C-alpha positions in Angstrom: -133.3 -111.3 94.9 -136.3 -113.2 93.7 -138.4 -111.6 96.4 -137.3 -108.2 95.3 -138.2 -108.9 91.7 -141.6 -110.1 92.7 -142.2 -107.0 94.9 -141.1 -104.7 92.1 -143.3 -106.5 89.6 -146.3 -106.2 91.9 -145.7 -102.4 92.2 -145.6 -102.0 88.5 -148.6 -104.2 87.9 -150.5 -102.1 90.4 -149.9 -99.0 88.3 -150.6 -100.9 85.1 -154.0 -102.2 86.4 -155.1 -98.8 87.8 -154.2 -96.8 84.7 -156.8 -94.4 83.2 -156.7 -92.1 80.2 -156.5 -89.0 82.5 -153.6 -90.5 84.5 -151.8 -91.4 81.3 -151.9 -87.8 80.2 -150.9 -86.5 83.6 -148.0 -88.9 83.8 -146.7 -88.1 80.3 -147.0 -84.4 81.2 -145.0 -84.8 84.4 -142.3 -87.0 82.9 -141.6 -84.2 80.4 -140.1 -82.1 83.2 -137.3 -84.7 83.4 -136.6 -84.7 79.7 -133.7 -82.9 78.0 -135.7 -80.4 76.0 -137.2 -78.6 78.9 -134.2 -79.0 81.2 -131.9 -77.5 78.5 -134.2 -74.5 78.0 -134.2 -73.7 81.7 -130.5 -74.3 82.2 -129.4 -72.0 79.3 -131.8 -69.3 80.6 -130.1 -69.4 84.0 -126.6 -69.5 82.4 -127.2 -66.7 79.8 -129.7 -64.4 81.6 -129.9 -64.9 85.4 -126.7 -66.0 87.1 -123.7 -67.1 85.0 -121.8 -68.7 87.8 -124.7 -70.7 89.2 -125.9 -71.5 85.7 -122.5 -72.8 84.8 -122.4 -75.1 87.9 -125.9 -76.4 87.3 -125.2 -77.1 83.6 -121.9 -78.8 84.2 -123.1 -81.0 87.1 -126.0 -82.0 84.9 -124.0 -83.2 81.9 -121.5 -84.9 84.3 -124.4 -86.7 86.1 -125.9 -87.9 82.8 -122.6 -89.2 81.6 -122.1 -91.1 84.9 -125.6 -92.4 84.7 -125.1 -93.8 81.2 -121.8 -95.3 82.2 -123.7 -97.2 84.9 -126.4 -98.3 82.4 -123.7 -99.6 80.1 -122.0 -101.6 82.9 -125.1 -102.9 84.7 -127.4 -103.5 81.6 -130.7 -104.2 83.4 -133.5 -104.7 80.9 -136.7 -102.5 81.0 -139.6 -104.0 82.9 -142.0 -104.0 80.0 -139.5 -106.3 78.1 -139.5 -108.8 81.0 -143.0 -108.8 82.7 -145.6 -110.5 80.5 -148.7 -108.3 80.0 -147.0 -105.1 81.2 -147.3 -102.4 78.6 -144.9 -99.5 78.8 -146.0 -96.0 77.8 -144.1 -93.1 76.2 -141.6 -95.6 74.9 -139.8 -93.1 72.8 -138.3 -91.8 76.1 -137.3 -95.3 77.2 -134.0 -95.7 75.3 -131.0 -97.7 76.6 -131.0 -100.0 79.6 -133.1 -99.4 82.7 -130.9 -98.8 85.7 -130.7 -96.1 86.9 -133.6 -94.0 85.7 -132.4 -91.3 83.4 -135.4 -89.0 84.0 -135.1 -89.4 87.8 -131.3 -88.8 87.6 -131.9 -85.7 85.5 -134.7 -84.4 87.7 -132.8 -85.0 90.9 -129.6 -83.4 89.7 -131.1 -80.5 87.9 -133.9 -79.4 90.2 -131.8 -80.4 93.2 -129.0 -78.1 92.0 -131.5 -75.3 91.4 -132.8 -75.6 94.9 -129.2 -75.6 96.3 -128.2 -72.7 94.1 -131.0 -70.3 94.9 -131.9 -71.4 98.4 -135.5 -70.1 98.3 -137.9 -72.2 100.4 -140.9 -72.1 98.0 -138.6 -72.9 95.0 -137.0 -75.8 97.0 -140.4 -77.2 97.8 -141.5 -77.1 94.1 -138.2 -78.8 93.1 -138.7 -81.6 95.6 -142.3 -82.2 94.5 -141.2 -82.2 90.9 -138.4 -84.8 91.6 -140.9 -87.0 93.4 -143.6 -86.7 90.7 -141.2 -87.4 87.8 -139.9 -90.5 89.5 -143.4 -91.7 90.2 -144.4 -91.0 86.6 -141.7 -93.3 85.4 -143.2 -96.1 87.5 -146.7 -95.3 86.3 -145.6 -95.4 82.7 -144.0 -98.8 83.5 -140.7 -97.9 81.8 -138.5 -98.4 85.0 -138.2 -100.7 87.9 -138.6 -99.1 91.4 -134.9 -99.7 92.0 -134.1 -97.7 88.9 -135.9 -94.7 90.3 -134.2 -95.2 93.7 -130.9 -95.4 91.9 -131.6 -92.2 90.0 -132.5 -90.4 93.2 -129.3 -91.6 95.0 -127.0 -90.7 92.0 -128.6 -87.3 91.5 -128.5 -86.4 95.2 -124.8 -87.4 95.4 -124.0 -85.2 92.4 -125.9 -82.2 94.0 -124.1 -82.7 97.3 -120.5 -83.2 96.0 -120.2 -82.3 92.3 -122.2 -79.1 92.3 -120.0 -77.4 94.9 -116.9 -78.3 93.0 -118.1 -76.7 89.8 -119.4 -73.7 91.7 -116.0 -73.1 93.3 -114.0 -73.5 90.1 -111.7 -70.6 89.6 -110.7 -69.0 86.3 -107.6 -71.2 86.0 -109.4 -74.4 86.6 -112.1 -73.5 84.1 -109.6 -72.5 81.5 -107.4 -75.6 81.8 -109.0 -78.5 83.7 -112.3 -78.3 81.9 -111.0 -78.4 78.3 -108.7 -81.4 79.3 -111.7 -83.3 80.6 -113.7 -82.2 77.6 -111.1 -83.5 75.1 -110.9 -86.9 76.9 -114.7 -87.1 76.7 -114.7 -86.1 73.0 -112.1 -88.7 72.1 -114.1 -91.4 73.9 -117.4 -90.3 72.3 -115.9 -90.2 68.8 -114.4 -93.6 69.2 -117.8 -95.0 70.3 -119.5 -93.3 67.3 -117.1 -95.1 65.0 -117.6 -98.4 66.7 -121.4 -97.9 66.6 -121.3 -97.1 62.9 -119.3 -100.2 62.2 -121.7 -102.3 64.3 -119.0 -103.4 66.7 -120.8 -102.4 69.9 -124.4 -102.7 71.1 -126.4 -99.5 70.2 -128.7 -99.9 73.2 -125.7 -99.8 75.6 -123.5 -97.2 73.9 -125.7 -94.8 71.9 -126.9 -92.6 74.7 -123.5 -92.7 76.4 -121.8 -91.5 73.2 -124.2 -88.6 72.9 -123.7 -87.6 76.6 -120.0 -87.6 76.2 -120.2 -85.5 73.1 -122.2 -82.9 75.0 -119.5 -83.1 77.8 -116.9 -82.4 75.1 -118.7 -79.4 73.8 -119.7 -78.0 77.2 -116.4 -78.5 78.9 -114.2 -77.2 76.1 -116.6 -74.4 75.3 -116.8 -73.2 78.9 -113.0 -73.3 79.1 -112.6 -71.2 75.9 -115.3 -68.8 77.1 -113.5 -68.3 80.4 -110.2 -67.6 78.7 -111.2 -65.5 75.8 -114.7 -64.0 76.3 -115.9 -63.5 79.8 -119.5 -62.6 79.2 -121.8 -61.1 81.7 -125.5 -61.7 82.1 -126.2 -58.1 82.9 -128.6 -56.2 80.7 -132.2 -54.9 80.5 -135.1 -57.3 80.6 -135.8 -56.6 76.9 -132.1 -57.4 76.0 -132.3 -60.6 78.1 -135.5 -61.8 76.4 -134.0 -61.1 72.9 -130.7 -62.7 74.0 -132.5 -65.8 75.1 -134.8 -66.2 72.1 -131.9 -65.8 69.6 -129.9 -68.3 71.5 -132.7 -70.8 71.6 -133.2 -70.4 67.8 -129.5 -71.4 67.5 -130.1 -74.5 69.7 -133.1 -75.5 67.5 -131.0 -75.1 64.3 -128.2 -77.3 65.7 -130.7 -80.0 66.6 -132.4 -79.7 63.2 -129.1 -80.6 61.5 -130.2 -84.2 62.1 -132.6 -83.9 59.2 -129.8 -83.5 56.6 -127.5 -86.1 57.9 -127.6 -89.4 55.9 -128.8 -92.4 57.8 -125.5 -94.1 57.1 -123.7 -91.4 59.1 -126.2 -91.3 62.0 -123.7 -91.9 64.8 -120.9 -89.6 63.6 -123.7 -87.1 62.8 -125.0 -87.4 66.4 -121.5 -86.9 67.8 -121.2 -83.7 65.7 -124.6 -82.4 66.7 -124.3 -83.0 70.4 -120.8 -81.6 70.5 -121.9 -78.5 68.6 -124.8 -78.1 70.9 -122.4 -77.9 73.9 -120.1 -75.5 72.1 -123.0 -73.3 71.0 -124.4 -72.9 74.5 -121.0 -72.3 76.2 -118.8 -70.6 73.6 -120.1 -69.9 70.1 -123.3 -68.0 71.1 -121.6 -66.0 73.9 -118.9 -65.1 71.3 -121.5 -63.9 68.8 -123.6 -62.4 71.5 -120.8 -60.1 72.6 -120.2 -59.0 69.0 -123.9 -58.4 68.5 -124.1 -56.5 71.8 -126.5 -59.0 73.3 -124.0 -59.8 76.1 -122.0 -57.4 78.2 -118.3 -58.3 77.9 -116.2 -58.6 81.0 -112.6 -59.6 80.4 -111.3 -62.3 82.8 -109.2 -60.7 85.5 -106.4 -63.3 85.1 -106.0 -62.7 81.3 -107.3 -59.3 80.3 -105.5 -59.3 77.0 -106.5 -62.7 75.6 -109.9 -61.7 74.3 -111.5 -62.1 70.9 -111.9 -58.8 69.1 
């Protein structure tokens, strides 16, 4: 155990000692490809405009993977290396929230880009995805915000999610989407709201539970929203290129508005407000925007074959 710690420390000190301004900029640029903003923008583009079935599977396995990752963080509670190693300065610390193991960026990158590679099965795309995953993991080491074992753990977790969870979401039928997903979503929502209340009361440690609460809130919105969409809307991604561009841009504006709600929530209500925002974000992507999009003729409506008469009008 001590030998492993020494070896990991030596690896991180190597990056720290060979840091340059150019490499700093490059590493911060690369690590952005494993952050939620860019990943969400790509995921919703696939879901709304390219391939609904694959976009659904990619998005659902991603939020599930992140929830699992944060559960592990909460249980294991390994501190960040820059808080342990004397003289080691971490960079881009605003992305280093919560505990260290496993790496959230590496888990996100492996799950998301791995799912894209598995979904579309194009060799050039797969190569790009593999390179991105490797560079994002490497960037977290260069920035000294994760131990090498954190990155390895993120790679393993993300790979397992791609191999086992992605096929399950891809093969979900209408009944499973309309019943199983909302049930899981409600359980996630109850757990998330309970954590938000405990966090507000100072009863649990924020570093351990804050990110987990937010991830479970997203699961609540995504799972319940996708179930409702399946039962009552049934949108299609079909449309002209112009319609798809307009559809995407309007939807993204909605995402930004949901995130901007943070500015009007009092600091005393930060955690309940975060629960509301992240749950609403999930509902917007999977249900509210498709519902409005059908009414605004931005989406083509296809009633589910199993329940053709249970649609919003």
